[in-house]
mmCIF file as gemmi writes it, N, C-alpha and C atoms, coordinates in Angstrom:
data_model
loop_
_atom_site.group_PDB
_atom_site.id
_atom_site.type_symbol
_atom_site.label_atom_id
_atom_site.label_alt_id
_atom_site.label_comp_id
_atom_site.label_asym_id
_atom_site.label_entity_id
_atom_site.label_seq_id
_atom_site.pdbx_PDB_ins_code
_atom_site.Cartn_x
_atom_site.Cartn_y
_atom_site.Cartn_z
_atom_site.occupancy
_atom_site.B_iso_or_equiv
_atom_site.pdbx_formal_charge
_atom_site.auth_seq_id
_atom_site.auth_asym_id
_atom_site.pdbx_PDB_model_num
ATOM 1 N N . UNK Axp A 1 ? -41.138 -121.823 109.815 1 0 ? 1 A 1
ATOM 2 C CA . UNK Axp A 1 ? -41.877 -122.791 110.592 1 0 ? 1 A 1
ATOM 3 C C . UNK Axp A 1 ? -42.708 -121.952 111.59 1 0 ? 1 A 1
ATOM 4 N N . UNK Axp A 2 ? -43.974 -122.557 111.802 1 0 ? 2 A 1
ATOM 5 C CA . UNK Axp A 2 ? -44.887 -122.048 112.734 1 0 ? 2 A 1
ATOM 6 C C . UNK Axp A 2 ? -45.224 -123.111 113.748 1 0 ? 2 A 1
ATOM 7 N N . UNK Axp A 3 ? -45.036 -122.909 114.974 1 0 ? 3 A 1
ATOM 8 C CA . UNK Axp A 3 ? -45.304 -124.002 115.988 1 0 ? 3 A 1
ATOM 9 C C . UNK Axp A 3 ? -46.652 -123.604 116.524 1 0 ? 3 A 1
ATOM 10 N N . UNK Axp A 4 ? -47.499 -124.655 116.431 1 0 ? 4 A 1
ATOM 11 C CA . UNK Axp A 4 ? -48.9 -124.591 117.078 1 0 ? 4 A 1
ATOM 12 C C . UNK Axp A 4 ? -48.971 -125.705 118.058 1 0 ? 4 A 1
ATOM 13 N N . UNK Axp A 5 ? -49.026 -125.459 119.251 1 0 ? 5 A 1
ATOM 14 C CA . UNK Axp A 5 ? -49.035 -126.571 120.314 1 0 ? 5 A 1
ATOM 15 C C . UNK Axp A 5 ? -47.738 -127.295 120.193 1 0 ? 5 A 1
ATOM 16 N N . UNK Axp A 6 ? -47.735 -128.625 119.931 1 0 ? 6 A 1
ATOM 17 C CA . UNK Axp A 6 ? -46.488 -129.46 119.833 1 0 ? 6 A 1
ATOM 18 C C . UNK Axp A 6 ? -46.256 -129.778 118.393 1 0 ? 6 A 1
ATOM 19 N N . UNK Axp A 7 ? -46.898 -129.069 117.44 1 0 ? 7 A 1
ATOM 20 C CA . UNK Axp A 7 ? -46.795 -129.447 115.923 1 0 ? 7 A 1
ATOM 21 C C . UNK Axp A 7 ? -46.156 -128.239 115.217 1 0 ? 7 A 1
ATOM 22 N N . UNK Axp A 8 ? -45.245 -128.614 114.398 1 0 ? 8 A 1
ATOM 23 C CA . UNK Axp A 8 ? -44.615 -127.618 113.488 1 0 ? 8 A 1
ATOM 24 C C . UNK Axp A 8 ? -45.137 -127.547 112.206 1 0 ? 8 A 1
ATOM 25 N N . UNK Axp A 9 ? -45.532 -126.39 111.624 1 0 ? 9 A 1
ATOM 26 C CA . UNK Axp A 9 ? -46.103 -126.231 110.318 1 0 ? 9 A 1
ATOM 27 C C . UNK Axp A 9 ? -45.306 -125.3 109.437 1 0 ? 9 A 1
ATOM 28 N N . UNK Axp A 10 ? -45.185 -125.629 108.216 1 0 ? 10 A 1
ATOM 29 C CA . UNK Axp A 10 ? -44.48 -124.91 107.335 1 0 ? 10 A 1
ATOM 30 C C . UNK Axp A 10 ? -45.382 -123.846 106.577 1 0 ? 10 A 1
ATOM 31 N N . UNK Axp A 11 ? -45.089 -122.6 106.588 1 0 ? 11 A 1
ATOM 32 C CA . UNK Axp A 11 ? -45.833 -121.587 106.004 1 0 ? 11 A 1
ATOM 33 C C . UNK Axp A 11 ? -45.4 -121.503 104.544 1 0 ? 11 A 1
ATOM 34 N N . UNK Axp A 12 ? -46.381 -121.677 103.549 1 0 ? 12 A 1
ATOM 35 C CA . UNK Axp A 12 ? -46.179 -121.634 102.196 1 0 ? 12 A 1
ATOM 36 C C . UNK Axp A 12 ? -46.835 -120.427 101.562 1 0 ? 12 A 1
ATOM 37 N N . UNK Axp A 13 ? -46.047 -119.608 100.854 1 0 ? 13 A 1
ATOM 38 C CA . UNK Axp A 13 ? -46.551 -118.543 100.096 1 0 ? 13 A 1
ATOM 39 C C . UNK Axp A 13 ? -47.268 -119.047 98.836 1 0 ? 13 A 1
ATOM 40 N N . UNK Axp A 14 ? -48.584 -118.886 98.678 1 0 ? 14 A 1
ATOM 41 C CA . UNK Axp A 14 ? -49.411 -119.387 97.606 1 0 ? 14 A 1
ATOM 42 C C . UNK Axp A 14 ? -50.232 -118.272 97.005 1 0 ? 14 A 1
ATOM 43 N N . UNK Axp A 15 ? -49.692 -117.373 96.417 1 0 ? 15 A 1
ATOM 44 C CA . UNK Axp A 15 ? -50.453 -116.247 95.792 1 0 ? 15 A 1
ATOM 45 C C . UNK Axp A 15 ? -51.336 -116.814 94.743 1 0 ? 15 A 1
ATOM 46 N N . UNK Axp A 16 ? -52.502 -116.129 94.581 1 0 ? 16 A 1
ATOM 47 C CA . UNK Axp A 16 ? -53.482 -116.575 93.563 1 0 ? 16 A 1
ATOM 48 C C . UNK Axp A 16 ? -54.486 -115.476 93.577 1 0 ? 16 A 1
ATOM 49 N N . UNK Axp A 17 ? -55.601 -115.82 94.512 1 0 ? 17 A 1
ATOM 50 C CA . UNK Axp A 17 ? -56.685 -114.82 94.476 1 0 ? 17 A 1
ATOM 51 C C . UNK Axp A 17 ? -56.269 -113.451 95.134 1 0 ? 17 A 1
ATOM 52 N N . UNK Axp A 18 ? -55.252 -113.614 96.062 1 0 ? 18 A 1
ATOM 53 C CA . UNK Axp A 18 ? -54.736 -112.472 96.713 1 0 ? 18 A 1
ATOM 54 C C . UNK Axp A 18 ? -53.182 -112.614 96.749 1 0 ? 18 A 1
ATOM 55 N N . UNK Axp A 19 ? -52.483 -111.551 96.766 1 0 ? 19 A 1
ATOM 56 C CA . UNK Axp A 19 ? -50.996 -111.521 96.693 1 0 ? 19 A 1
ATOM 57 C C . UNK Axp A 19 ? -50.453 -112.103 98.037 1 0 ? 19 A 1
ATOM 58 N N . UNK Axp A 20 ? -51.117 -112.011 99.141 1 0 ? 20 A 1
ATOM 59 C CA . UNK Axp A 20 ? -50.586 -112.5 100.467 1 0 ? 20 A 1
ATOM 60 C C . UNK Axp A 20 ? -51.092 -113.768 100.922 1 0 ? 20 A 1
ATOM 61 N N . UNK Axp A 21 ? -51.773 -114.484 99.967 1 0 ? 21 A 1
ATOM 62 C CA . UNK Axp A 21 ? -52.412 -115.793 100.401 1 0 ? 21 A 1
ATOM 63 C C . UNK Axp A 21 ? -51.311 -116.814 100.738 1 0 ? 21 A 1
ATOM 64 N N . UNK Axp A 22 ? -51.651 -117.63 101.761 1 0 ? 22 A 1
ATOM 65 C CA . UNK Axp A 22 ? -50.712 -118.709 102.162 1 0 ? 22 A 1
ATOM 66 C C . UNK Axp A 22 ? -51.474 -119.978 102.593 1 0 ? 22 A 1
ATOM 67 N N . UNK Axp A 23 ? -50.624 -121.01 102.643 1 0 ? 23 A 1
ATOM 68 C CA . UNK Axp A 23 ? -51.161 -122.218 103.158 1 0 ? 23 A 1
ATOM 69 C C . UNK Axp A 23 ? -50.238 -122.869 104.241 1 0 ? 23 A 1
ATOM 70 N N . UNK Axp A 24 ? -50.772 -123.784 105.055 1 0 ? 24 A 1
ATOM 71 C CA . UNK Axp A 24 ? -49.886 -124.311 106.031 1 0 ? 24 A 1
ATOM 72 C C . UNK Axp A 24 ? -49.704 -125.823 105.741 1 0 ? 24 A 1
ATOM 73 N N . UNK Axp A 25 ? -48.461 -126.274 105.766 1 0 ? 25 A 1
ATOM 74 C CA . UNK Axp A 25 ? -48.149 -127.631 105.444 1 0 ? 25 A 1
ATOM 75 C C . UNK Axp A 25 ? -47.583 -128.306 106.737 1 0 ? 25 A 1
ATOM 76 N N . UNK Axp A 26 ? -48.083 -129.514 107.044 1 0 ? 26 A 1
ATOM 77 C CA . UNK Axp A 26 ? -47.599 -130.252 108.199 1 0 ? 26 A 1
ATOM 78 C C . UNK Axp A 26 ? -46.958 -131.566 107.668 1 0 ? 26 A 1
ATOM 79 N N . UNK Axp A 27 ? -45.691 -131.664 107.409 1 0 ? 27 A 1
ATOM 80 C CA . UNK Axp A 27 ? -45.053 -132.744 106.745 1 0 ? 27 A 1
ATOM 81 C C . UNK Axp A 27 ? -45.173 -134.124 107.478 1 0 ? 27 A 1
ATOM 82 N N . UNK Axp A 28 ? -45.096 -134.021 108.785 1 0 ? 28 A 1
ATOM 83 C CA . UNK Axp A 28 ? -45.244 -135.423 109.477 1 0 ? 28 A 1
ATOM 84 C C . UNK Axp A 28 ? -46.521 -136.148 109.188 1 0 ? 28 A 1
ATOM 85 N N . UNK Axp A 29 ? -47.586 -135.47 109.06 1 0 ? 29 A 1
ATOM 86 C CA . UNK Axp A 29 ? -48.909 -136.017 108.799 1 0 ? 29 A 1
ATOM 87 C C . UNK Axp A 29 ? -49.359 -135.831 107.415 1 0 ? 29 A 1
ATOM 88 N N . UNK Axp A 30 ? -48.544 -135.18 106.48 1 0 ? 30 A 1
ATOM 89 C CA . UNK Axp A 30 ? -48.79 -134.84 105.119 1 0 ? 30 A 1
ATOM 90 C C . UNK Axp A 30 ? -50.271 -134.102 105.02 1 0 ? 30 A 1
ATOM 91 N N . UNK Axp A 31 ? -50.368 -133.09 105.904 1 0 ? 31 A 1
ATOM 92 C CA . UNK Axp A 31 ? -51.591 -132.383 105.89 1 0 ? 31 A 1
ATOM 93 C C . UNK Axp A 31 ? -51.427 -130.99 105.434 1 0 ? 31 A 1
ATOM 94 N N . UNK Axp A 32 ? -52.26 -130.429 104.465 1 0 ? 32 A 1
ATOM 95 C CA . UNK Axp A 32 ? -52.136 -129.21 103.885 1 0 ? 32 A 1
ATOM 96 C C . UNK Axp A 32 ? -53.458 -128.496 104.218 1 0 ? 32 A 1
ATOM 97 N N . UNK Axp A 33 ? -53.275 -127.31 104.908 1 0 ? 33 A 1
ATOM 98 C CA . UNK Axp A 33 ? -54.42 -126.42 105.28 1 0 ? 33 A 1
ATOM 99 C C . UNK Axp A 33 ? -54.469 -125.201 104.399 1 0 ? 33 A 1
ATOM 100 N N . UNK Axp A 34 ? -55.559 -125.059 103.662 1 0 ? 34 A 1
ATOM 101 C CA . UNK Axp A 34 ? -55.646 -123.92 102.598 1 0 ? 34 A 1
ATOM 102 C C . UNK Axp A 34 ? -56.957 -123.125 102.948 1 0 ? 34 A 1
ATOM 103 N N . UNK Axp A 35 ? -56.963 -121.954 102.44 1 0 ? 35 A 1
ATOM 104 C CA . UNK Axp A 35 ? -58.043 -121.096 102.775 1 0 ? 35 A 1
ATOM 105 C C . UNK Axp A 35 ? -59.221 -121.027 101.782 1 0 ? 35 A 1
ATOM 106 N N . UNK Axp A 36 ? -59.07 -121.481 100.547 1 0 ? 36 A 1
ATOM 107 C CA . UNK Axp A 36 ? -60.078 -121.253 99.571 1 0 ? 36 A 1
ATOM 108 C C . UNK Axp A 36 ? -60.381 -122.439 98.677 1 0 ? 36 A 1
ATOM 109 N N . UNK Axp A 37 ? -59.623 -123.507 98.79 1 0 ? 37 A 1
ATOM 110 C CA . UNK Axp A 37 ? -59.929 -124.695 97.956 1 0 ? 37 A 1
ATOM 111 C C . UNK Axp A 37 ? -59.633 -125.998 98.691 1 0 ? 37 A 1
ATOM 112 N N . UNK Axp A 38 ? -60.412 -126.977 98.685 1 0 ? 38 A 1
ATOM 113 C CA . UNK Axp A 38 ? -60.235 -128.203 99.215 1 0 ? 38 A 1
ATOM 114 C C . UNK Axp A 38 ? -60.446 -129.285 98.17 1 0 ? 38 A 1
ATOM 115 N N . UNK Axp A 39 ? -59.545 -130.354 98.302 1 0 ? 39 A 1
ATOM 116 C CA . UNK Axp A 39 ? -59.73 -131.365 97.246 1 0 ? 39 A 1
ATOM 117 C C . UNK Axp A 39 ? -59.173 -132.634 97.851 1 0 ? 39 A 1
ATOM 118 N N . UNK Axp A 40 ? -59.883 -133.823 97.535 1 0 ? 40 A 1
ATOM 119 C CA . UNK Axp A 40 ? -59.416 -135.046 97.906 1 0 ? 40 A 1
ATOM 120 C C . UNK Axp A 40 ? -58.349 -135.785 96.99 1 0 ? 40 A 1
ATOM 121 N N . UNK Axp A 41 ? -58.084 -135.036 95.778 1 0 ? 41 A 1
ATOM 122 C CA . UNK Axp A 41 ? -57.148 -135.583 94.814 1 0 ? 41 A 1
ATOM 123 C C . UNK Axp A 41 ? -56.168 -134.482 94.601 1 0 ? 41 A 1
ATOM 124 N N . UNK Axp A 42 ? -54.865 -134.841 94.362 1 0 ? 42 A 1
ATOM 125 C CA . UNK Axp A 42 ? -53.769 -133.97 94.122 1 0 ? 42 A 1
ATOM 126 C C . UNK Axp A 42 ? -53.835 -133.556 92.608 1 0 ? 42 A 1
ATOM 127 N N . UNK Axp A 43 ? -53.522 -132.306 92.341 1 0 ? 43 A 1
ATOM 128 C CA . UNK Axp A 43 ? -53.433 -131.883 90.965 1 0 ? 43 A 1
ATOM 129 C C . UNK Axp A 43 ? -52.201 -132.596 90.303 1 0 ? 43 A 1
ATOM 130 N N . UNK Axp A 44 ? -52.261 -132.57 88.984 1 0 ? 44 A 1
ATOM 131 C CA . UNK Axp A 44 ? -51.083 -133.174 88.189 1 0 ? 44 A 1
ATOM 132 C C . UNK Axp A 44 ? -49.892 -132.476 88.567 1 0 ? 44 A 1
ATOM 133 N N . UNK Axp A 45 ? -48.687 -133.153 88.751 1 0 ? 45 A 1
ATOM 134 C CA . UNK Axp A 45 ? -47.419 -132.458 89.116 1 0 ? 45 A 1
ATOM 135 C C . UNK Axp A 45 ? -47.081 -131.236 88.281 1 0 ? 45 A 1
ATOM 136 N N . UNK Axp A 46 ? -47.483 -131.226 86.985 1 0 ? 46 A 1
ATOM 137 C CA . UNK Axp A 46 ? -46.961 -130.209 86.064 1 0 ? 46 A 1
ATOM 138 C C . UNK Axp A 46 ? -47.591 -128.8 86.534 1 0 ? 46 A 1
ATOM 139 N N . UNK Axp A 47 ? -48.662 -128.887 87.232 1 0 ? 47 A 1
ATOM 140 C CA . UNK Axp A 47 ? -49.325 -127.645 87.798 1 0 ? 47 A 1
ATOM 141 C C . UNK Axp A 47 ? -48.551 -127.003 89.015 1 0 ? 47 A 1
ATOM 142 N N . UNK Axp A 48 ? -47.684 -127.79 89.638 1 0 ? 48 A 1
ATOM 143 C CA . UNK Axp A 48 ? -46.924 -127.506 90.792 1 0 ? 48 A 1
ATOM 144 C C . UNK Axp A 48 ? -45.677 -126.876 90.395 1 0 ? 48 A 1
ATOM 145 N N . UNK Axp A 49 ? -45.25 -126.963 89.102 1 0 ? 49 A 1
ATOM 146 C CA . UNK Axp A 49 ? -43.957 -126.441 88.643 1 0 ? 49 A 1
ATOM 147 C C . UNK Axp A 49 ? -44.004 -125.021 88.198 1 0 ? 49 A 1
ATOM 148 N N . UNK Axp A 50 ? -43.004 -124.235 88.44 1 0 ? 50 A 1
ATOM 149 C CA . UNK Axp A 50 ? -43.011 -122.823 87.871 1 0 ? 50 A 1
ATOM 150 C C . UNK Axp A 50 ? -43.007 -122.927 86.318 1 0 ? 50 A 1
ATOM 151 N N . UNK Axp A 51 ? -43.554 -121.824 85.811 1 0 ? 51 A 1
ATOM 152 C CA . UNK Axp A 51 ? -43.632 -121.741 84.354 1 0 ? 51 A 1
ATOM 153 C C . UNK Axp A 51 ? -42.272 -121.584 83.693 1 0 ? 51 A 1
């Protein structure tokens, strides 16, 4: 967890373009902060599962 102000964020390891890439998830507001891709629609769940 990462606390920013009065909000807790979960740090997610999301390797892809770089090995150390990460994203921040704020579960209370269901907000995902990413560094290189933004979308208003969620990918199909099969893309979230390990191979």
